N, C-alpha and C positions, 0 to 999 in steps of 0.2 A: 651242203646247204651254205648259202652265202649269208652275210650279215643283213642283206636286204630282205631276206625271208622273215626276219624277226622285227622288222620296222613297219610302222604304219604312218602314213602322211595325213596330217590334219587338212581338211578341205578348205579351211579359212586362212590359216597363216602358213601352211605348207611345211610346218615343222615335222621332222621325222623323229618319231618316238618309239620306244619299245612297245611292241604289240602285246597288250594285256587282254585282248579280246573283249574290250569294253564296247558297249553300244554307242552308235552315233546319237547325238542329242537332236531331237526333232525340231525344237524351236529355234535353234541357232546353227550357224555354219561351223560346227566344231566336232572333232572326234572325241570320244570318251576319254582317251588317253591325254589329249591336250587339256580337256576340262579338268581332269584330275590334277595335272601339273598346275593349272591356274588356281584350283582350290587350295593346293598346298601353299602356293605363294600368297594367297589371300590370308590364310591362317597366320603365316609368318608376318605379313605386313600389319595385320591387326594387333598381333602380340607385341610388336615393336612399340606401339603407342607413341609414334614419332610425332613431334610437334610440327614437322614439315608436311604432315599428312600424306605420307607415301602411299597409303592404301588407296586413296582416290585416284592417284596416278596409275596404279596397277590396274584398277578396274577400267579406267578410261582407255589405256593403251591396249588392253585385251579386247575391248569392244571395237576399237578402230582396226585391229588386226584381223578381225573375224567378220568383215563385211561380206555381203552377198548371201545368196541362198535365202533361207527364211528369216535371217536377222533383219529386224526392222530398221529402215533408213534413219529414223530419229535416234536410235541407239548409236549408230555409227557417227552421225552428225555431232551429237553431244560429246562422244568420245574424242573425235578429232579436234573439235573446238577447244576442249579443255586440255588436251595434250599439247597443243601448239601455243596456248596462251602463256604469256611471260610469267615467271614465278611470282612476281609481286601482284599479279592479278588472279592467281589461282585461288580456288576456294580453300578455306580452312574449316576445321570442324565447327567453328562458331558462326560462319556466314554461308554455309553451303546452299541454303535455299534462296540466296539472293539472285541467282541466275535462272531459277526456274520460274517462269512467268505463266 
């Protein structure tokens, strides 16, 4: 058996991850393994309590990477807009709702 037999490719971001035999998520364009990695990163970013608000950047980048399939276009659009916006215009925990009209 080769290493490829133990890897699964995420349909959204095409990351190759160890196959844990997790189910694909039906509402998004993501494998269960990729979503597990994202969940672990979310826990880390929330625990950091970073004043630069790293958590929002994690969520937005993940949304942008998993475009296509059943993922809603507005999810991808907001993810891309917020990822490419300059740091001085990014949301902070205090003004997050300012961009949602």
